[in-house]
C-alpha positions, 0 to 999 in steps of 0.5 A: 573344477573341485572334485576332477582335480582331487581325482587328478591329483590322486592319479598323479600319486601313485596306482595299483597295477592289476596284473590281470588287467594291464598288458604284459611286456611281451604283449606290448607294441614296439617302442617305436610304433605310435600306434595311439597318443604317446608322450615322446619327449618333455622338454625344459627351457632351460635344461638346468637352472639356478635357484630362484630362476624360471623355466618353461615346459612342453611336450611331444605327443605322437598319434596317428593322423586322423585319430582322436588324439591327433595333435593340433597346432597347439601341440596338444592331442585334440582329445586330451588336457593336460596336467603338469605338476613339479615339486623337489625330491629329497636330498638323495635324488629319491621321490615320487613328485608331488604327493599333494595333500589339498587339505582345505584349498578351494581350486576354484579360488586359488591364485596361482601362488597357492596352486604352485604351493601344491605343485600345479605348474600348469594346465593346457590348454589354457595355462602354459607350464612354468616353474620357478625354483625355491630361492633356498632349495640348495641351502644345507648343501656343500659347494660341490653339492650345490654344483651337482644341484638338486632335481626337481620331478615334473609330471605330466598327466594327459587326460580325455577332456570329456572326463572334465564334464563327467565327475563320477567317471573321473572319480572312478577313473580307468587309469589306462585312458591316461597318458603320463610321463616324468622328467627331472629338472636340475637346479644347481649352481654349476658354472657351465649350466646345461642348454637344450641341443639343436637339430638343423635339418631332417635328412632322408636319404642324404637329402635335406628336407625343407621345414614344413616339406612333406616327404613322398617315399614309395612302398615297401622301400628302405630309407635312411633317416637322419638329422644335421646337427648345427655347429656349437650343437654338442656342448662341453662342460665343467665336471668336478669329480669325486677327488675335487678335480674339475673336468672338461667333458663333451656330450655324447647325445643319442636320438630316439625314433619313432614312426606312425607307419612302417617299421624303424629298424634301429629305435636308438642311435648314438652321436655321432652315427645318428642316422636310422633305417625305416621300412616303408610298408607295403600299402600306400598310406596318405599321411605319416609321421617320423619323430625324432627325440634328441637327448644330451644325456644331461637333461637336455631334449630337443626334436623333430617331427616329420611328415611323409606320405606313401605313394605308388611305385614309380616303376622300380 
């Protein structure tokens, strides 16, 4: 384990982008298109904690059905292993996460506390990711700053599992095969800490879809997709402004839309209109997915995955 994890830590710390090797922005696929393994969202549960509290993490992966990266029942792509890191940023909220110096630590025998001190908080499949905020993380801050809190940068790296059996390949890793994402976790003394939003049901053309059902649609047709939020999903919270006045604010969530087939005509929709239009492809399709990621602008995240199939026209 020592050589692979050393290489992974180096990867987490940063890389140099070669402009001749990596695609230019104009060559990238649209953000809504899931044509390969992608991380669409990272969730902390809860999204805002106090010093000394423990938080769990999970991630939403998207991948085309039938691909090597198709997501299993555990939420992890079949061909990937996932490394989780978490480290506080500096007082200004800056930083690049875990710039880990392993030194003489033997990763094969290190206990969870040793690994946590290095920033390791999970490895999947096998070790579910969780993080306990240091009890002294807010020490030295004044009262207002403690209410706003500090950030912990959470990093996720999903790399091909086959590389674990090939230390030489991992030491000379082609960064393009690694999927990564980042999230900021809030640690504060806020009297109204944030919670992740809830998504009630997925709706297609005004029809609520029962959980687990597969939606059958026709090729080359447009459909209105939306989600219904349960009562109480939109939170109110206290915010102390720069004048020391406590204001009560209301969340204004937004949704990001993705699909493995067809075309999303809106990539992002804003509350209270969380509907998006989807154009089905002209060809039939045995299996596809829509993904919606809902964010409340305070670090809260939720998501919904809906399977669909494209059949033959019914005589339109």
